[in-house]
C-alpha distance (Angstrom), angle and dihedral (degrees) to the residues before:
residue distance angle dihedral
M1 . . .
A2 3.79 . .
R3 3.77 116.5 .
V4 3.79 112.7 -117.2
A5 3.78 111.1 -130.9
K6 3.79 115.1 -126.4
P7 3.80 112.8 -115.7
K8 3.78 113.0 -107.7
P9 3.80 112.8 -111.0
Q10 3.78 112.4 -100.6
K11 3.78 113.5 -107.5
T12 3.76 116.6 -126.3
L13 3.77 121.4 -120.6
E14 3.79 89.1 -107.1
Q15 3.82 93.0 53.5
T16 3.79 93.0 46.5
L17 3.79 92.7 50.2
W18 3.79 93.0 45.2
E19 3.81 95.6 50.4
A20 3.79 91.4 50.1
A21 3.81 93.6 45.3
D22 3.80 92.7 47.3
K23 3.82 91.0 54.0
L24 3.79 88.2 58.2
R25 3.80 93.4 53.3
G26 3.80 94.7 92.8
N27 3.80 110.7 170.4
Q28 3.80 95.0 -16.8
E29 3.80 116.1 124.0
P30 3.84 112.2 -121.0
S31 3.82 89.9 -123.2
E32 3.83 89.6 61.0
Y33 3.79 99.5 31.8
K34 3.80 93.1 58.2
H35 3.81 90.1 68.0
V36 3.82 90.7 50.7
V37 3.80 93.6 51.6
L38 3.80 100.2 37.7
G39 3.80 92.0 46.5
L40 3.82 90.4 55.2
V41 3.81 92.1 45.4
F42 3.80 89.2 52.8
L43 3.82 91.9 47.4
K44 3.81 90.9 51.1
Y45 3.78 91.7 48.8
I46 3.81 97.9 51.9
S47 3.81 89.9 43.5
D48 3.83 91.0 52.7
R49 3.79 91.4 48.8
F50 3.80 89.5 48.6
E51 3.82 92.5 51.3
E52 3.80 90.3 45.9
R53 3.80 90.8 54.8
R54 3.81 90.2 44.2
A55 3.82 91.9 55.4
A56 3.81 91.7 47.7
L57 3.81 90.4 48.3
E58 3.79 91.4 52.1
V59 3.81 90.3 55.0
E60 3.82 90.7 47.7
L61 3.80 92.7 50.3
A62 3.79 93.1 47.8
A63 3.81 89.7 51.0
E64 3.80 88.5 52.8
G65 3.80 90.7 54.7
I66 3.81 98.2 -109.4
K67 3.81 108.7 164.9
P68 3.84 116.7 -115.6
D69 3.80 93.6 -118.1
R70 3.81 90.3 58.7
L71 3.83 95.7 46.6
P72 3.85 97.3 88.7
D73 3.81 92.2 60.6
F74 3.79 92.9 50.6
L75 3.82 92.8 43.6
E76 3.81 90.1 56.4
D77 3.80 93.8 50.2
R78 3.79 104.0 123.0
D79 3.81 94.3 -154.5
E80 3.81 91.2 60.7
Y81 3.80 87.4 67.4
T82 3.78 105.5 34.6
S83 3.82 90.9 49.2
H84 3.82 86.7 61.8
N85 3.83 92.8 49.0
V86 3.80 91.1 -105.5
F87 3.80 118.8 137.7
W88 3.79 113.8 -116.6
V89 3.81 108.1 -117.8
P90 3.84 116.3 -163.3
E91 3.80 116.5 -135.2
L92 3.82 96.3 -104.2
A93 3.81 90.3 51.3
R94 3.80 96.8 52.5
W95 3.77 116.3 112.7
G96 3.79 93.2 -120.3
Y97 3.80 89.8 63.1
I98 3.82 93.8 43.6
Q99 3.81 89.3 50.4
S100 3.79 90.8 50.8
V101 3.83 92.2 58.2
A102 3.83 96.6 38.9
K103 3.82 93.1 110.0
Q104 3.79 95.3 46.6
P105 3.83 122.3 99.8
E106 3.81 91.4 -122.9
V107 3.84 94.5 55.9
G108 3.82 89.5 114.5
Q109 3.81 93.0 55.8
Q110 3.81 89.8 47.2
I111 3.81 91.4 54.1
D112 3.80 91.3 47.9
Q113 3.80 88.4 51.4
A114 3.82 90.5 50.3
M115 3.80 91.2 52.7
D116 3.82 90.5 49.8
L117 3.80 92.7 49.6
I118 3.81 93.4 49.2
E119 3.80 92.7 49.7
K120 3.81 92.0 49.6
E121 3.81 91.1 52.8
N122 3.82 97.7 42.0
P123 3.82 114.2 49.1
T124 3.82 94.3 -167.3
L125 3.81 89.3 63.9
R126 3.79 96.2 47.1
G127 3.80 111.3 133.1
V128 3.81 91.9 3.6
L129 3.80 110.2 92.7
P130 3.83 120.5 85.4
R131 3.81 120.8 -108.8
N132 3.78 135.1 -177.7
Y133 3.80 96.4 82.2
G134 3.81 86.6 134.3
R135 3.82 95.0 58.4
D136 3.80 118.8 127.2
G137 3.80 95.8 -119.3
L138 3.81 94.3 60.4
D139 3.82 112.4 90.2
K140 3.81 104.7 -125.7
R141 3.81 94.0 -158.5
R142 3.80 90.5 56.1
L143 3.81 90.2 43.4
G144 3.80 90.2 54.3
E145 3.80 90.6 49.6
L146 3.81 89.5 49.9
V147 3.82 89.3 53.0
D148 3.81 89.2 51.7
L149 3.81 91.2 48.8
I150 3.79 95.3 50.7
G151 3.79 89.9 41.3
S152 3.80 89.9 60.2
I153 3.79 92.1 68.3
G154 3.78 122.2 73.8
F155 3.78 116.5 -145.0
G156 3.79 97.9 -175.0
A157 3.80 122.5 111.2
G158 3.80 91.3 -109.9
D159 3.81 97.5 50.9
D160 3.79 126.9 103.1
H161 3.79 89.2 -105.0
G162 3.76 93.6 33.8
A163 3.77 100.7 126.6
D164 3.78 103.0 149.3
D165 3.78 93.3 -108.6
V166 3.80 100.9 33.3
L167 3.79 92.9 117.5
G168 3.79 89.4 49.6
R169 3.80 89.8 53.4
V170 3.79 92.3 48.5
Y171 3.79 91.8 46.4
E172 3.80 93.3 49.5
Y173 3.81 92.5 45.4
F174 3.80 90.3 52.2
L175 3.81 91.3 47.8
G176 3.79 89.8 53.9
Q177 3.80 93.8 46.0
F178 3.79 92.5 49.8
A179 3.81 90.6 47.4
G180 3.80 89.1 55.0
R181 3.80 93.6 51.0
E182 3.78 100.8 45.9
T183 3.79 118.3 97.6
G184 3.78 134.7 -156.8
K185 3.80 136.2 57.1
D186 3.81 96.2 -52.8
A187 3.82 97.2 37.1
G188 3.78 112.7 145.6
A189 3.81 92.4 -2.4
F190 3.81 89.9 133.9
Y191 3.81 91.8 64.5
T192 3.80 133.1 62.0
P193 3.83 111.0 -162.1
R194 3.77 113.0 -106.1
S195 3.81 97.1 -119.3
V196 3.81 91.2 56.6
V197 3.80 91.9 48.1
K198 3.79 91.4 46.8
T199 3.82 91.5 51.7
L200 3.81 91.3 53.6
V201 3.80 92.9 46.4
E202 3.81 95.3 45.5
M203 3.80 90.1 51.4
L204 3.82 95.3 45.3
E205 3.85 95.9 42.8
P206 3.84 97.6 -156.5
Y207 3.80 96.2 -163.8
Q208 3.78 96.2 154.4
G209 3.80 139.7 -2.7
R210 3.79 140.7 44.8
V211 3.80 117.6 -22.3
Y212 3.81 119.5 -165.4
D213 3.80 133.9 -171.9
P214 3.82 115.8 175.6
A215 3.83 92.2 -176.7
A216 3.79 94.7 45.0
G217 3.81 102.1 162.4
S218 3.80 108.2 -177.1
G219 3.82 92.7 -18.5
G220 3.79 101.1 -97.9
M221 3.81 94.6 141.2
F222 3.81 90.7 58.6
V223 3.80 93.2 45.5
Q224 3.80 92.3 52.7
S225 3.82 91.7 45.1
A226 3.81 90.4 53.3
E227 3.80 90.5 47.6
F228 3.81 89.9 50.3
V229 3.81 91.8 53.0
K230 3.80 91.7 47.4
A231 3.83 92.4 47.3
H232 3.81 89.6 55.3
G233 3.78 95.6 52.1
G234 3.79 98.3 -94.5
K235 3.80 132.1 118.7
R236 3.78 127.4 -109.3
T237 3.77 87.6 -118.7
D238 3.83 88.9 64.6
I239 3.79 87.4 83.5
S240 3.80 129.5 52.1
V241 3.79 113.8 -147.1
Y242 3.81 126.7 -145.5
G243 3.76 125.8 174.0
Q244 3.77 148.2 158.2
E245 3.80 133.3 -158.4
F246 3.78 129.7 -170.0
T247 3.84 101.3 -154.8
D248 3.79 112.8 72.8
T249 3.81 97.8 -147.0
T250 3.82 90.5 48.2
W251 3.83 90.7 48.6
K252 3.81 87.3 56.1
L253 3.82 91.3 49.5
A254 3.81 89.3 52.5
K255 3.81 92.8 49.1
M256 3.83 90.4 52.2
N257 3.80 93.0 43.3
L258 3.80 92.4 53.4
A259 3.82 95.2 40.2
L260 3.79 94.3 54.3
R261 3.82 89.8 52.2
G262 3.78 94.0 49.2
I263 3.81 92.6 -115.9
E264 3.78 111.9 147.6
A265 3.78 107.8 -145.1
D266 3.78 135.3 172.5
M267 3.80 101.0 -136.0
G268 3.78 93.2 160.7
S269 3.79 124.2 -107.1
H270 3.79 93.1 -78.3
S271 3.79 145.0 0.5
A272 3.81 114.1 -74.9
D273 3.81 145.6 161.6
S274 3.81 109.4 -91.9
F275 3.81 91.6 -145.6
T276 3.81 102.2 47.9
E277 3.82 98.4 27.2
D278 3.78 110.0 29.2
L279 3.82 103.9 -171.1
H280 3.82 93.2 -165.9
P281 3.82 103.2 41.6
D282 3.81 95.4 155.3
L283 3.81 97.5 42.4
R284 3.79 117.4 120.0
A285 3.80 106.7 -174.4
D286 3.78 130.3 -158.2
F287 3.80 89.4 -144.9
V288 3.78 131.2 24.4
I289 3.78 113.8 -169.0
A290 3.79 120.8 175.4
N291 3.78 150.7 148.0
P292 3.81 102.8 -155.2
P293 3.81 120.8 -170.6
F294 3.81 110.7 -84.4
N295 3.81 124.3 -111.7
V296 3.82 96.9 -12.5
S297 3.81 107.2 -171.0
D298 3.83 102.5 -173.6
W299 3.79 100.6 53.4
W300 3.80 100.8 104.5
D301 3.80 125.4 107.7
A302 3.81 124.8 -178.7
K303 3.81 91.9 -123.3
L304 3.82 89.4 64.2
A305 3.82 92.9 66.7
D306 3.83 96.8 101.6
D307 3.78 98.2 24.1
P308 3.84 114.0 156.1
R309 3.80 89.6 -132.9
W310 3.81 91.4 72.8
Q311 3.79 93.7 78.1
Y312 3.80 92.8 142.0
G313 3.80 98.2 41.4
T314 3.80 139.4 -50.9
P315 3.83 108.9 -79.1
P316 3.81 118.6 -123.6
Q317 3.78 113.6 -90.4
G318 3.81 90.9 -130.6
N319 3.82 97.4 58.0
A320 3.82 129.5 38.6
N321 3.82 98.1 -164.3
Y322 3.80 96.6 102.5
A323 3.79 91.0 38.5
W324 3.80 87.1 61.5
V325 3.81 92.2 46.9
Q326 3.81 92.1 53.1
H327 3.80 92.2 42.6
F328 3.82 88.5 56.4
I329 3.81 92.8 48.1
Y330 3.81 92.0 47.2
H331 3.80 90.0 56.7
L332 3.82 96.0 48.1
S333 3.78 120.9 108.6
P334 3.84 116.2 -122.1
K335 3.82 89.4 -89.6
G336 3.81 98.2 28.8
T337 3.80 129.9 129.8
A338 3.80 129.5 -151.3
G339 3.78 127.6 -156.9
F340 3.78 118.9 -172.0
V341 3.80 146.4 152.8
L342 3.82 122.6 -109.7
A343 3.78 135.5 172.6
N344 3.80 111.5 -98.8
G345 3.79 92.7 -115.1
S346 3.80 88.6 75.9
L347 3.80 90.2 67.0
S348 3.79 93.1 68.3
S349 3.82 110.3 8.0
K350 3.80 118.1 128.5
T351 3.80 99.5 177.1
G352 3.79 119.3 121.1
G353 3.80 93.0 6.8
E354 3.81 95.0 -58.8
G355 3.79 92.1 130.4
E356 3.80 90.8 54.2
I357 3.82 92.1 49.4
R358 3.81 90.1 49.7
R359 3.82 90.8 50.4
K360 3.80 91.4 52.5
L361 3.82 91.9 48.8
I362 3.80 90.4 52.7
E363 3.79 94.7 44.8
A364 3.82 89.7 48.2
G365 3.81 87.7 59.7
L366 3.80 94.4 -119.3
V367 3.80 102.6 122.1
D368 3.79 108.3 88.6
C369 3.80 107.4 166.6
I370 3.82 140.5 -4.9
V371 3.81 122.3 -159.3
A372 3.80 120.9 -166.6
M373 3.80 106.2 -146.7
P374 3.81 129.1 -155.4
D375 3.79 121.1 -102.6
K376 3.83 127.8 -100.0
L377 3.79 95.6 39.9
F378 3.81 93.6 127.3
F379 3.79 133.8 62.4
N380 3.79 95.0 -140.3
T381 3.81 99.9 45.6
G382 3.78 136.7 26.6
I383 3.79 95.3 -158.1
P384 3.81 118.5 112.2
V385 3.79 118.1 -109.4
S386 3.78 138.3 -164.5
L387 3.77 133.8 -129.2
W388 3.79 116.3 -132.6
F389 3.79 125.8 -159.9
V390 3.80 117.5 -168.3
S391 3.76 121.3 179.7
K392 3.76 137.3 -175.2
A393 3.82 125.3 -137.5
R394 3.79 93.1 20.3
H395 3.78 89.6 171.1
G396 3.80 85.4 81.4
N397 3.82 121.8 -26.3
G398 3.78 93.6 156.1
H399 3.80 92.0 -55.1
R400 3.80 136.3 70.9
E401 3.80 120.9 -67.5
R402 3.81 110.1 -88.5
R403 3.80 106.1 149.8
D404 3.82 94.5 127.4
E405 3.79 96.6 53.4
V406 3.81 140.8 53.5
L407 3.79 126.8 -151.5
F408 3.81 116.0 -131.8
I409 3.81 120.8 -163.2
D410 3.80 122.6 -174.4
A411 3.82 105.6 -157.8
R412 3.81 96.5 160.7
Q413 3.80 92.7 117.5
L414 3.80 94.6 54.7
G415 3.79 128.4 90.6
T416 3.80 137.7 63.4
M417 3.80 126.9 -112.3
E418 3.81 106.8 -114.3
S419 3.80 91.1 -178.7
R420 3.79 136.4 -9.3
R421 3.80 89.4 -83.9
L422 3.80 105.3 34.5
R423 3.79 135.0 59.3
V424 3.80 122.6 -166.7
L425 3.78 131.9 -163.1
T426 3.80 114.0 -127.0
D427 3.79 122.6 -135.9
D428 3.82 88.1 -103.6
D429 3.82 90.6 53.3
I430 3.80 90.8 50.2
E431 3.78 91.5 47.8
Q432 3.81 91.0 50.8
I433 3.82 91.6 53.3
A434 3.82 97.7 40.0
G435 3.81 93.3 40.7
T436 3.81 91.0 54.3
Y437 3.81 91.2 50.8
H438 3.80 93.0 48.1
A439 3.82 92.7 46.9
W440 3.81 88.9 54.4
R441 3.81 97.1 40.7
N442 3.79 102.4 40.2
H443 3.79 129.5 78.8
E444 3.81 110.1 -96.7
G445 3.79 90.4 5.5
A446 3.82 94.4 148.4
Y447 3.80 92.3 -138.0
E448 3.81 120.7 -179.0
D449 3.81 129.4 180.0
V450 3.81 113.9 -106.3
P451 3.83 112.1 -152.7
G452 3.78 110.0 -122.4
F453 3.81 93.3 12.8
A454 3.82 115.7 46.7
K455 3.79 137.7 15.1
A456 3.81 132.7 169.9
A457 3.81 102.2 -144.5
S458 3.79 126.3 -167.1
V459 3.79 121.2 -123.3
E460 3.82 87.0 -115.9
E461 3.80 90.0 58.0
I462 3.81 90.2 48.8
E463 3.80 90.0 49.9
N464 3.79 89.2 52.7
N465 3.81 86.7 56.1
D466 3.81 90.7 54.3
F467 3.83 91.3 -105.3
V468 3.78 93.1 -67.0
L469 3.81 110.4 154.2
T470 3.80 101.4 -160.2
P471 3.85 105.2 136.4
G472 3.83 92.5 -145.0
R473 3.82 89.2 68.5
Y474 3.78 91.8 60.8
V475 3.79 111.7 29.5
G476 3.82 93.6 61.5
A477 3.78 123.7 -159.2
A478 3.76 124.9 -36.0
E479 3.78 115.6 -106.7
A480 3.77 107.0 -83.7
D481 3.78 116.1 -100.7
V482 3.76 124.8 -160.2
D483 3.81 104.4 -77.8
D484 3.78 104.0 -130.2
E485 3.80 95.9 150.6
P486 3.83 109.6 129.1
I487 3.80 111.4 -111.4
E488 3.83 93.1 -122.3
E489 3.81 91.9 54.0
K490 3.80 91.5 45.3
I491 3.81 91.8 52.7
E492 3.81 90.5 48.8
R493 3.82 92.2 48.6
L494 3.80 94.5 46.8
T495 3.80 90.9 46.7
K496 3.81 90.7 54.6
E497 3.80 91.0 48.4
L498 3.81 90.7 49.4
F499 3.82 92.1 50.4
A500 3.81 89.5 48.7
E501 3.82 88.9 55.0
F502 3.81 89.7 49.0
E503 3.80 89.0 53.2
R504 3.78 91.2 49.1
G505 3.82 88.9 50.2
R506 3.80 90.4 54.0
E507 3.82 90.4 50.5
L508 3.80 90.6 52.4
E509 3.81 90.8 46.5
D510 3.82 90.6 52.4
E511 3.79 90.9 49.0
V512 3.83 91.7 50.2
R513 3.81 90.6 49.0
Q514 3.82 90.8 50.7
R515 3.79 92.7 50.1
L516 3.79 92.7 46.8
G517 3.80 88.4 48.5
R518 3.79 90.2 57.6
L519 3.80 90.1 53.5
A520 3.81 93.1 51.5
């Protein structure tokens, strides 16, 4: 009997586009190529939305009895587009024109011109769109083929792929793929993997109010917050978005990412350092949600010495982790909550006064919940991280009083390996973590400790542990199951875990050597 071949899984639109675009990369570095691709995707999107509005306008005008010879004037009326929140796209920037010159040697200059024209006509995009498509190092044949590829996909609501957020999905997928292919110390730093962002958002529940991210990257925290609101029956306008980003090219990515999703965000007029040039000094947000860069050693500036943000102690000049924590708290409203990612060292470090700052945060009743996350969740580092939740007015900020206790969740065993390098949290994993937090935090939540996974610890218990916040110290061991693991498999598993600890030890040794080298 002949064996029936299994049908190959259908590739998604995002995968199909990515594979084709990646083949056209040639000798371009991913860190540079992402701006080429994402800029074109954005150009195609706003052009499609423009043409969609233009077609609808033509129908409206005909229904109103406007004579055909007068239609062109009305169809080129800028206000007919901007009043419908559609970017005005000048004729030489429309995709039809770009497509028509895709095979010509000067296609790069034509794209640069299109970007210039769009920025001049749309103030919110000024200084945002990528240029340099006409540079010598960019293969114009491959660029023309990339234009043809992106031109084959319709991003309008009436197209085959016209789900309202299809461009957002493509854009996010490309961001993630580029993050996974970049190399070097800062590789992928512009992108926080979706499952991590979703965990933060599901735990915070930003239904309504001001949302702030002072290390915004490409804007993923805001996108997920807006999706959360929409999924729960709200409107995107229920939240006000404020952000800041240090790297100029990443700030531009964020502006495009938010613009193409219709999310109005105050990202400041330019990229800037949140510590030395706080673009939102008077903002007090209902929610702070962030993934700041880990263990930054060159953040300090002399003018920060007496900064009002250091209410719980001046952070060490060699590590910005507790500077970020206090920056978040400073920008919280009187009943606000912050959820953010930090390297695990911050849970127990005592160097440079960090232990004293942590003690004061705990005694001030600000630390709400700590989640130990599994390793390999990020493109740019394999080390495990923790999620922190700090909250003001914990005697009753819409939830039950909990100022004398902290919830610890040990989620290190959750997640699924998507590739050899990257682990993702499934929706069930996220629900397990967020559901535990909500059961503990909410009125009548029916929370119970789960040995090995979750424990509500008193401040007294934390004090007895020298104010260390590592969840493993508190949750204890899981209830013993019948051990039916074969001895050979157990030896293999334990050996791998031991080698992983050796590797972690070498990383710590290298870091110590580097820090000592700076002191020499």
